[in-house]
GUMITOR-585655 format. One line per 2 residues: number of its first residue (from 0); their letters; for each residue x, y, z of N, C-alpha, C. Coordinates in pm, whole numbers, plus 32768, in hexadecimal, padded with zeros to 4 digits. Example, Ala and Ser with C-alpha at 12.3 -4.5 7.8 and 13.67 -1.06 7.14 Angstrom:
<atoms>
0> as> 8527,7DC7,830C,84CE,7E3E,830C,8528,7EB6,830C; 8505,7F1F,82C4,8557,7F96,82CA,850A,8003,8313
</atoms>
This chain:
<atoms>
0> ms> D320,3D9E,9823,D2B8,3D45,9851,D235,3D75,9813; D1FD,3D24,97C0,D185,3D4F,977A,D107,3D0C,97AD
2> dl> D110,3C92,97DF,D09B,3C4A,980D,D0C6,3BE9,9879; D095,3BFC,98F1,D0BC,3BA4,995F,D082,3B1A,994F
4> gc> D016,3B0C,9903,CFDD,3A89,98E9,CFA8,3A45,9965; CF78,3A91,99C4,CF4E,3A59,9A45,CECB,3A0C,9A3F
6> sd> CE83,3A13,99D3,CE01,39D1,99CD,CE0B,393A,99DD; CE7E,38FF,99B8,CE8E,386F,99C9,CEEB,384D,9A3D
8> gh> CF0E,38B3,9A8E,CF61,389A,9B03,CFF5,389B,9AE9; D020,38BD,9A70,D0AD,38C0,9A4F,D0D4,3949,9A19
10> ih> D14B,3974,9A39,D180,39EF,9A01,D1CB,39CA,9982; D1A2,3A05,9912,D1D9,39E0,9891,D249,3A3C,9862
12> ed> D257,3AAE,989B,D2BD,3B0D,986F,D31D,3B2B,98E1; D38F,3B62,98C0,D3F0,3B8C,9924,D3BB,3C04,9971
14> ar> D3CE,3C03,99F3,D3AB,3C76,9A47,D425,3CD0,9A4E; D443,3D12,99E3,D4B8,3D69,99E0,D49F,3DE1,9A3A
16> gn> D503,3E04,9A85,D4F7,3E75,9AE1,D533,3E54,9B68; D52A,3DD7,9B93,D56E,3DAE,9C0C,D602,3D9B,9BEC
18> nd> D657,3DBE,9C4B,D6E8,3DB7,9C35,D728,3D3C,9C71; D6D9,3CDF,9CA2,D70D,3C64,9CDC,D6A0,3BFA,9CCD
20> wi> D6B8,3B85,9D06,D656,3B18,9CFC,D5CF,3B40,9D38; D564,3B21,9CF1,D4DC,3B35,9D25,D4BB,3ABE,9D7D
22> rs> D495,3AD8,9DFA,D479,3A6E,9E5A,D3E4,3A5C,9E76; D393,3AC0,9E54,D303,3AB1,9E6B,D2B6,3B04,9E06
24> va> D241,3AD1,9DE3,D1E5,3B16,9D89,D15A,3B07,9DC2; D10D,3B73,9DC3,D084,3B6D,9DF6,D026,3BB5,9D97
26> ll> CFB6,3B75,9D7B,CF4A,3BB1,9D2E,CEE1,3BDA,9D94; CEC4,3C5B,9D9E,CE65,3C8C,9E01,CDD7,3C70,9DD2
28> ad> CD8A,3C2D,9E26,CD01,3C06,9E04,CCAC,3C80,9DE3; CC55,3C6F,9D80,CBF6,3CD6,9D57,CC39,3D57,9D25
30> te> CCB8,3D4D,9CFC,CCFB,3DC2,9CC3,CD44,3D95,9C45; CD85,3DF3,9C06,CDD8,3DD5,9B92,CE69,3DF3,9BB4
32> iv> CE92,3DD0,9C31,CF17,3DF0,9C62,CF63,3D70,9C82; CFE0,3D6B,9C56,D03D,3D00,9C78,D0B4,3D40,9CBD
34> ts> D0E6,3D02,9D27,D15E,3D33,9D69,D1CB,3CC9,9D5F; D249,3CF6,9D5C,D2BA,3C9A,9D5E,D31E,3CCA,9DC7
36> gs> D34C,3C6C,9E19,D3AF,3C8A,9E7F,D434,3C4B,9E58; D49F,3C97,9E66,D521,3C6C,9E33,D58C,3C6F,9E9F
38> dd> D5F8,3C25,9E85,D66D,3C2A,9EDC,D6AF,3CB4,9EDE; D689,3D0C,9E82,D6BF,3D94,9E85,D676,3DEB,9EEC
40> kt> D622,3DA9,9F3E,D5D9,3DEA,9FAC,D573,3E51,9F7C; D539,3E39,9F07,D4CF,3E8F,9ED4,D452,3E3E,9EB5
42> ik> D3E4,3E83,9EB4,D364,3E4B,9E86,D33B,3E9C,9E0C; D328,3E58,9D9D,D2FC,3E9A,9D22,D266,3E82,9D13
44> iw> D221,3EE8,9CE3,D190,3EDF,9CCE,D176,3EEC,9C38; D127,3E8D,9C04,D10E,3E81,9B75,D078,3E85,9B58
46> da> D054,3EB8,9AE5,CFCB,3EAF,9AB2,CFBF,3E27,9A6E; CF68,3DD0,9AA0,CF5C,3D47,9A6C,CF20,3D41,99E0
48> vt> CED7,3DA6,99B9,CE98,3DA6,9935,CEFC,3DCD,98C9; CF46,3E39,98E2,CFA3,3E6C,987D,D031,3E39,9890
50> gt> D051,3E07,9909,D0D9,3DDE,9927,D135,3E52,9945; D0FC,3EC8,9954,D14A,3F42,996A,D175,3F4D,99FB
52> yt> D1F4,3F6A,9A0F,D229,3F85,9A94,D1F4,400B,9AC2; D1C5,4015,9B40,D18B,4092,9B6D,D1D3,40D4,9BE1
54> kt> D214,4085,9C3A,D24D,40C2,9CB1,D2AF,4062,9CF4; D310,409C,9D3F,D36B,404F,9D92,D35D,407D,9E22
56> da> D351,401E,9E7D,D357,403A,9F0D,D3D2,3FF5,9F44; D418,403B,9F9B,D491,4000,9FD6,D47A,3FDF,A069
</atoms>
């Protein structure tokens, strides 16, 4: 994932890292953080600028 492309409200790249269907995505206001919630019961945290995966919470 190189660029989430969130500036126009659409994700342009695959959010690789989740092991099942992604059911929710949130862009945190006034930050550069995107989260994704998956059927694999994890929340992935991404850097919205670089598209870099940073952390998993279960």
